[in-house]
C-alpha positions as CSV (number, residue, x, y, z in Angstrom):
1,M,-29.3,-0.6,4.0
2,T,-28.8,2.8,2.4
3,T,-26.3,3.5,-0.3
4,K,-24.1,5.4,2.1
5,E,-24.3,2.6,4.7
6,R,-23.2,0.1,2.0
7,R,-20.4,2.4,0.8
8,L,-19.0,2.8,4.3
9,R,-18.9,-1.0,5.1
10,P,-15.4,-2.4,5.4
11,A,-14.2,-4.2,2.3
12,L,-11.2,-6.3,1.3
13,I,-10.3,-5.7,-2.3
14,V,-7.6,-7.8,-4.0
15,N,-6.5,-6.9,-7.5
16,T,-5.1,-9.9,-9.3
17,G,-4.3,-11.0,-12.8
18,D,-1.5,-11.4,-15.3
19,G,0.5,-8.4,-16.5
20,K,0.1,-4.8,-15.6
21,G,-2.6,-2.7,-14.0
22,K,-3.1,-4.1,-10.5
23,T,-1.2,-1.3,-8.7
24,T,-2.8,1.3,-11.0
25,A,-6.3,0.0,-10.0
26,A,-5.4,0.0,-6.3
27,L,-4.0,3.5,-6.5
28,G,-7.0,4.7,-8.4
29,L,-9.1,3.6,-5.5
30,A,-6.7,5.5,-3.2
31,L,-7.3,8.7,-5.2
32,R,-11.1,8.3,-4.8
33,G,-10.6,7.5,-1.1
34,W,-8.4,10.6,-0.7
35,H,-11.2,12.7,-2.2
36,Q,-13.6,11.3,0.4
37,G,-11.2,12.3,3.2
38,W,-10.0,8.8,4.0
39,S,-6.6,8.2,5.6
40,I,-4.5,6.2,3.1
41,G,-1.5,4.0,3.9
42,V,0.5,2.7,1.0
43,F,3.0,-0.1,1.6
44,Q,5.3,-1.3,-1.2
45,F,6.8,-4.6,-0.3
46,I,9.5,-5.0,-3.0
47,K,10.3,-1.6,-4.5
48,S,12.8,0.5,-2.7
49,G,12.3,4.1,-1.8
50,Q,14.7,5.0,-4.6
51,W,12.1,3.9,-7.2
52,I,9.9,7.0,-7.6
53,T,6.7,6.4,-9.6
54,G,4.1,8.7,-10.9
55,E,1.5,7.2,-8.6
56,R,3.8,8.0,-5.6
57,I,4.4,11.5,-6.7
58,A,0.6,12.1,-7.2
59,L,-0.3,10.7,-3.8
60,E,2.5,12.5,-2.0
61,T,1.4,15.7,-3.7
62,L,-2.1,15.1,-2.4
63,A,-0.8,14.4,1.1
64,A,1.0,17.8,1.0
65,A,-2.2,19.5,-0.2
66,H,-4.1,17.9,2.6
67,E,-1.6,19.1,5.2
68,R,-1.6,22.6,3.6
69,T,-5.4,23.0,3.0
70,G,-7.3,20.3,4.8
71,L,-8.7,19.0,1.5
72,G,-8.9,15.3,1.0
73,G,-7.3,12.9,3.5
74,P,-3.8,12.2,4.8
75,V,-1.6,9.8,2.9
76,E,1.5,7.9,4.2
77,W,3.7,6.1,1.7
78,F,6.1,3.4,2.8
79,A,8.6,1.9,0.3
80,T,9.8,-1.0,2.4
81,G,11.7,-3.1,-0.1
82,S,15.4,-2.9,-1.0
83,G,15.2,-3.5,-4.7
84,R,13.5,-2.9,-8.0
85,R,13.1,-6.5,-9.2
86,W,10.6,-9.2,-8.7
87,V,13.1,-12.0,-9.3
88,R,14.6,-13.3,-6.1
89,K,18.3,-12.9,-5.8
90,P,19.7,-15.5,-3.4
91,D,22.3,-13.0,-1.9
92,A,19.6,-10.3,-1.4
93,E,16.8,-12.5,0.0
94,P,17.5,-12.3,3.7
95,D,17.4,-8.5,3.6
96,Q,14.3,-8.4,1.5
97,A,12.6,-11.1,3.6
98,E,13.4,-9.1,6.8
99,A,12.2,-5.9,5.2
100,A,8.9,-7.6,4.2
101,R,8.4,-9.0,7.8
102,E,9.0,-5.5,9.3
103,A,6.6,-3.9,6.8
104,W,3.9,-6.6,7.5
105,A,4.3,-6.0,11.3
106,E,3.8,-2.3,10.7
107,V,0.7,-3.0,8.6
108,K,-0.8,-5.3,11.3
109,L,-0.1,-2.7,14.0
110,R,-1.7,0.1,12.0
111,F,-4.7,-2.1,11.1
112,T,-5.2,-3.0,14.7
113,E,-5.1,0.7,15.7
114,Q,-7.3,1.5,12.7
115,R,-4.9,4.3,11.6
116,H,-6.0,4.3,8.0
117,D,-9.3,3.9,6.2
118,L,-7.5,2.3,3.2
119,Y,-4.4,0.2,3.0
120,V,-2.7,-0.5,-0.3
121,L,-0.3,-3.4,-0.1
122,D,1.7,-3.2,-3.3
123,E,3.7,-6.2,-4.4
124,F,2.4,-8.1,-1.4
125,T,1.9,-11.3,-3.2
126,Y,5.6,-11.8,-3.8
127,P,6.7,-12.1,-0.2
128,L,3.6,-14.3,0.4
129,T,4.5,-16.6,-2.5
130,W,8.1,-16.8,-1.5
131,G,7.2,-17.8,2.0
132,W,8.6,-14.7,3.7
133,L,5.4,-13.9,5.6
134,R,2.9,-15.7,7.8
135,C,-0.4,-14.0,7.7
136,V,-2.1,-15.6,10.6
């Protein structure tokens, strides 16, 4: 197998560990993918659209550059959560759980349709851990 053939094989990459850096690692991969012309879909499962991060600004800027110039690849960003916290609040859980289920349904649809070359599922472990999603 050539280097290019190996590089273009599908891969599942899971960034795990204690503390910070997992999202940064995933979005670093997204930056490299954008440069290769990949379509990138970013799904944040807990954070709301009101939480604007540097990573989001960078990728949305690259998405606009792609639309304007054709450089890189398209990027779509979905902030699907309703909060800024990782601690479950009993009064907010039904809304958060439903938002997570809707986001997961959208990811599965896009994956089936092969809409993106790279999917970043940010904070995905929380709804899994809390039993909000069935990934079967």
